[in-house]
C-alpha positions, 0 to 999 in steps of 0.5 A: 183175696180171703176174707178175714175174721177176728176171733175173741182173742184179736187174732185174725184168721181165714177159712183156710187157717181153720180147715188146717186146724180142725180137719173141716171142709171150706164149707164147715169152715166157713159155717163155724167162722159165721156163727162163732167167734170164739177161739176154742169154739172155732179151733175145735176138732171137727165134730167137737166144740168145747169137749162135747160131742155135737153129732150123735145121730147114727146111720141106720141103713135100711134093708134093700127092697128085692123084686124079681131078682132085681134089687129096687134100692140097693144101698150104694144109692145112699149119698147120691149127689144132684148138684150142691144136695145129696139124696138118700136112696129113695130121693129125699134130701139129706140133711148135714147130720145125715151126711156125715152119719153115712159118711161114718158108717161106711168108713167104719164099713171100709175098715172093717172089710180092710181089716177082715180080708186078706192079701190087702195092702198098707191096711193102716189106711 
């Protein structure tokens, strides 16, 4: 049975209702419901609350260190998952804002690659 939360307008919702309406992950929906009961804030799209951005962090990729032709810290190691935590290529724990920024960075790069590469089916994804 899912826990229900009573919002400011008296409506009862659960985490799955918030996930469907906002695009948040399950953890994000739980966190939003745990900290807020205002209808506008709870059902704001992911990354927005009351029409303003709450996340302004931008991921900046560090250059890869190469020793004798071998990459020591390749970029694909950013976002390495161990258990419930995510780490960067140097083993530092990534905070929530960093994880979101890394996801946006990779999504943008993937979209640019898809647009600039010939013979890719379904380019609109």
